[in-house]
N, C-alpha and C positions, 0 to 999 in steps of 0.2 A: 373315177374322177381323173380328169386329165392332169398330167404332171407339167409343171412349168419349168423352163430353163432357168438356172440361177441368174440372178440379176447382175448385170455388168457393173452397175453403180455400187452394189454391195462389195463386189470384188475390188473395185478401185479404192473404195473407202478403207477396206481391210489392209490393202497394200500401203496406202498412205499412212495408216496408223502404225503399222509395223516399222515402216521407214522412219517415222518420227521418233518412235521409241529408241531405235538403234542410233539415230543421230543424237538423241539426247544423251544416251550412254557414252557415245564417243566424245561429245563435248565435255562431259563430266570427267572422263579419263584424261583428256588433254588438259583440262583445267588443273587437275591434280598434278600431272607431270610438270606443267608450267610452274606451279607453286614450288614443287620440289627442286626444279632447276634453278629458280630464283633464289631459294634458300641456300642451295649448295654454292651458287656463285657468290652470294653475300658472305657466306662462311669462308670461302676461299680467299676473297678479297681481304677479309678481316685477318685471316691467318697470314697472308702475304704482308700486310701492313705491320703485323707484330714481329715477324721473323726475318723478312727479307727486304728491309727498307731500302737497301742499296742496290737491289736487283732491278735491272731494266727490263728483263723478260721474265714473267712469273712462271712458276711450275705449271705443267699441264697434266691433268688427270688422264690416264689411259686404263680405265677400269681399275684393277687392283694395283696397277703400277703408276708411278709418277715420273714424268720426264723433267729433267733439269736442263734440257738443251737450251742454249742461248743465255743462261744465267750469267750476269756480269755486273761488276761494280760500276759506279758512275764514272770512275776514271779509267775505264777499260782501255781506251786508246793509249793513255799515258803509260799504263802498265804493259801493254803490248809493245810499245816502243822501247821501254826500259828492259824488257825481257831479252836475255842473251840467247840468240837463236842457236839451235843445235848445229854443229858444223857439218854441212852437207857435202863439202868437197871430199872426194875420195883421197884418203891418205896414201902415202907411198907404200909399196910392198917392201918387206924386209929383204935385204940382200942375203945371199948364201942359200944353202940347200934346206935349211930348217927355219920355219916361222914359229917363234915361241909366242903363245897367246896365254895371258893370265887374266882370268875373269874373276871378279869379286862380287858375289851376291850380297845385297844389303837391303834392309828395311829402311826406306827413306821417304820423306814427304816431298812431293814434287808439284810443280805447277803444270797444268795441262791446258789451261786457257787463261786469259787475263783475270786475275783474282781468284781463280778456281784451283784449290789445292786438293791433292789426292794422296792418301797414305798407301804408298806402293810397296810391293815386293819387287825390287828392281836390281839395279847394279850400282856400284859405288858412285858412278856419275849420273845416275837416274835412268830414264827410259827414253828411247831405246838404249841398248848397250852399245859399247864402242864399235865403230865400223872396222871390220877386219879385212885387210887386203893382202892376198897372197897370189903367187904366180902358179899357173898350172904345173903340176908335177912336184911342187914343194911338199916337204913333209911338215905337217902342222902338229905341233906339240901343245896340247891344251892342258892348262892347269886351272881347276875351278876351286875357289875358296868360298866357303859358306860363312858369311858374317851375319846371317839373318837368324831368326828365332826358331825356324822349323826346317825340316829337310828340303833340299832342292837338288836339281841336277841340271845338266846341259846337253841338249840334243842338237847336233850339227846336221842339217840336211845335206851338206856337201860331203859327208863322210859315209864310207861303205865299211861299217863295223858291226859287230854283234851288240845290239843295244843292251842286252842283259849283262854284258861285261863292262861296257864303257859308259852308257847313259844311266849310271846307277845313282841312287839317292845319296846325297852327302849330308851328314848331320851337322848341326851348328858347331862352328869352331873347327871343322875338319876340312881337308882338301882332297882332291882326286886328280890324277893325271892320266891322259891317254894320248895316242897319236893316230893320225890318219894321213894318207897320201891324197893330196888335192888333185886328183886326176881328171875330175869333171869340171869343165869350165862353166862359168855363169855367175849369177848372183843368187845366194841361198839364204834362207832363214836359219837362225839358231835360236833356241828357246829352252826354257825349263820344261822337262818332261815328267815331272812328278805329279801324281794324281792329287786333286782333279786338274788335269792339264788346262782345261778351259779357264779355271780360276787363276792358275799361275801365269798363263800368257796374258790374260786380261789385266792382271795386276802390274804388268810392265816388264815381264821377264822374257824379252825377245831382243833380237838384233839382226844385223846383216853381215854376211861374209861374201866378199867378191873374190872369185877365183878367175884371175885374168888369163884369157887364153893366149897361146902363142900366135904371133902374126896378126893380132887384131889391129885394124886401121887406127892411126893416131887420132885422138880426140883432144881438142883444145881445152875443153872443160869436162870434168867428170863429176857428177853429183849423185849421191846415194839418198834415196827416199824410202823410208819404212812406214807403210800405212798401218794404222791400227784403230781399234775401237775402245771406248771407255764406258763402263756401266756403273753409274753412281747411285749410292743410297741416300745422298743429300746433295745440295747445290755446291758444296765445297767452298762457300764464301765465308761463313762464320768459323767453321772448323773443317779440317780435312775430310773429304768424302772417302768412303771405302766401297768395296766391290758389292754389287747387287746381283746375286745369282739368278733371281727370277727374270730380270731384264736380259741377262746374258743368254738364258735358255730361250727367251722369246725373241732374241736377236734385235733388241730395241736399244741401241746405244744412245747415250746422251751427247757424246762428242766422238768425232772421227778426225784423225790427225795424220799429218806427215811428220815423222820424227818427233812425235810425242806431245806437240803443242799446237793448239788450234790457230791456223792462219799465220804462223810465225814468219813465213816467207812472203806474206803480203806486206807486212811492215818492215821486213828485212829481206828484200828480194835477192834471189840468186842472180848472177851477172854473167854477161857474155858480150863479146864484141861482134859487130855485124860480120857475117861470113864465117864465124867460128863453127866448128863441128862440136856440138854439145851432146854428151852422152849421159842419159839418165839410167842408173841402176836401181830398179824398183823392186822392193820386197813387200808383199802383203802379209803382215803378221797376224791379221785377223783379230780375234781368234776365229771368226765365223763368216765375215762378209768379204766379197770380192772388191777389187779396185779396178775401175774401167779407165785406164790412163789415157789422157787426151791433153793436147796443148792447143789452146784457143788461138786462132789466127794463123795456123800453119798446118802442115802435114808431117807425120812422122816419116822421115826419109827411109830409115831402115829400122825394122823391129825384129827383135829376137824373142819370140813368144816363149813363155815358160822358162826363160833363161837358157834356151838351147842356142849355143854359140856357134853351131855349125853354119857357116856362111851360106851354104847351099839351101838351108832351111829358112833363111831369113825372109821376112816380108818387106815390101817396099811401097812407099807412098800410100800409107794407110792412115785412117783418121783416129781410130780408138782401138786399144787392145786390152783385153781383160787380163788382169793378174789375179789368179785365184788365191784364196786364203791358204797360207802355207807355201805359196809359190813365188816366182820372180819373173821379171821381164827386163830386157835391156832395149833402150830406145835412143836412136841417133836422130838429131835434127840440126839443120843448118838454116839460119835465119839471116837474110840480107838486110831487111828493113829495120832501122832502129824503132824501138817501141816497147811496150809492156805486154808480155804474153802470159796469160794465166795458164798454169798447169793444174789439172783437176782430176778427180774421179768423176766421169760423166754420169754416174748415178747421182743426180744433183742433190738428193737429200744429204749425201755425204759432204757436198760443198757447203750447204747451210750449216752443217755441224762442224765445219772447220777444215775439211780436207781440200785445201786450196793454197796455191802459192803463186808468185810472180817470177818470171824470168825477164830481167831488165836487159834488153839488148841495146847497147850503145850509150848506156848511162844517161837515159832520158829522165827529165824531172817529173815529179808528181807520183801519183799512185792510182789504183783503180780497184774495184771489186768485181766479182763475177758470180 
């Protein structure tokens, strides 16, 4: 008996049938997913209405983590205006051969954004710690007093010392002293080095020390900016937030700031006159993310990357320079035209999270965002 070739119509029918079954399953799965997403959104809206009625930006789910970026009370602008900005102007260096530095560690509740409170391990004056200014070659005598509840320490990146002897843990109610010669010019981070260091830095235990080199060209304005990240376990509006280790390990901050408070130099701009040489001493305290320093509307005339103050190593006429976590950079700019010039980390997620300020050249009216 002769064999017949399989029917083309039968094959087509089978293919259509299989396709229909698969499409049906896909539609069913998508339907279930849609219902679950709708239910989750409804529950989130309900929870937001119950617990964050004054928040203009609701929390966002990131898998097992929740972001509180942008959480704010209804009077956020008024609170931002009322906030006393961290003094960014570089203080004078002490006279004489020795610079005495006394730091007091303290558990303190601070504001890190309008209406957002954080239970910090920080310094007596909050976070960052006080700006320290010394001259190259000065002997720096450090005294650390621990007024907190757990052991802490202080690590100066400007120091060449044996860490096991000087960067030791100090128990509550105790003090420690040590000295180092500030032979290396630049801008450096200091911070608590007690384990886990990630947690101690992220809780506000950091600051900047400027070691001014000999024969540095005069600047009409000197400003110090310390960039940092904040990782919150709640929005900080109803009660102070505390540190979230899972977010810190994932490097997903809720807020990123200059000198500890979101956008404070937008409502309280730094100032200069047209033609002034303005010098920015920038430290990135991290604990984990870099800062890509940029001033909108101009070019950095001179940049000292990594805080290397050797004038032969300086860069000129550059747009953006990275300041690594735990590092520093010094940037000179001269602006002739009056106006508002935003300074930012050009990794713009950081701007959205608060790492932005304004340089007001010529006392012009108004404000702007970027």
